N, C-alpha and C positions, 0 to 999 in steps of 0.2 A: 420245173418243179420236180423234185425227187421224192419218191415215196420209199421209205426204208421199211424193213421188216418189222421194226418196233412200232412204226405208225400203223401198219396193217394189223398187227396184233392188238394194239390199243382200240382201233375201231371195231375189231371183231369182239373184243370183250365188252365194249359199250353196247353193241347190237344184241349180244346174247344175254348179258347179265342185267343191264339196266332197262333195255327196251323189250326184253323177252321175245326176241325173234327166233323162230325155229328154223333150223337148216336141215336139208336132206343130207344123207351120207356122201353123195357125190359132190355136193357143194363144199362140204367140209374137207374132203380129199383134195379138191382143186385148190382151196384156200391154203392148205398146209403145203402143197407142192409149190405154189406161188411164193409162200413165205420162205421156204427153203431156198428157192432160186434167188430171191432178193437178198438173202444173207450171204451169198457167195460173192467172190471177187467178180468184178465187171458184171453186175446184175442186169443191167439194161440189155446187153447183148444176149445173155443166157435167157432172160425172160422173153425176148423177141423170138429166139429160136423155139422156145417152148410153145408160145402162142401160135407160131407158124405151123409147128408139127401138130398141134391140136386142131387147127383149122383144116389141115389136110386129111384128118382121120375120116374114115368112112363109117357113118352111123346107120347105114341102110338096113342092117340086119337087126336093128333094135325092135323090140316088141311094140 
């Protein structure tokens, strides 16, 4: 199953407009980064690299 950027954008619009779901700023930022990655050539490889780099980040200094 492939998920295109247009599909993600469609579900985002459904969640925000029709279901009135509220998102935090960090969630929106992650969504748009993921959307941009999926619009690139070879999105699966780039999305995998992005998710691996996010998983390796150190969040220990968060409040």
